[in-house]
C-alpha positions, -999 to +999 in steps of 0.1 A: +334+366-141+363+367-166+361+329-168+325+331-177+332+357-204+359+334-218+336+304-218+309+323-236+334+335-262+346+299-267+311+287-270+304+313-297+335+301-317+323+265-313+288+273-323+301+291-354+323+262-364+297+236-357+280+244-390+312+231-408+319+201-386+305+166-391+275+156-370+294+131-347+320+158-338+292+182-330+275+157-308+307+149-289+313+186-283+277+190-271+281+162-246+314+175-233+299+210-228+268+195-211+289+175-187+310+206-179+279+226-172+265+199-150+297+197-130+298+235-126+261+235-114+268+208-088+299+226-075+280+259-073+251+243-055+275+226-030+293+259-024+261+278-017+249+251+007+282+252+025+282+290+027+246+293+039+251+265+066+280+285+081+258+316+087 
């Protein structure tokens, strides 16, 4: 949970600074965040499937 709060705080800082960053830098940051979220979603889905199959 603390990790999620830190991630949201970091996202807020990035979103605030994106107004001052060039467009290519903003796009790269958006792609990196998107990949990170996709990896997190896949890991969570696999963890839930593994947990429910054990019960």
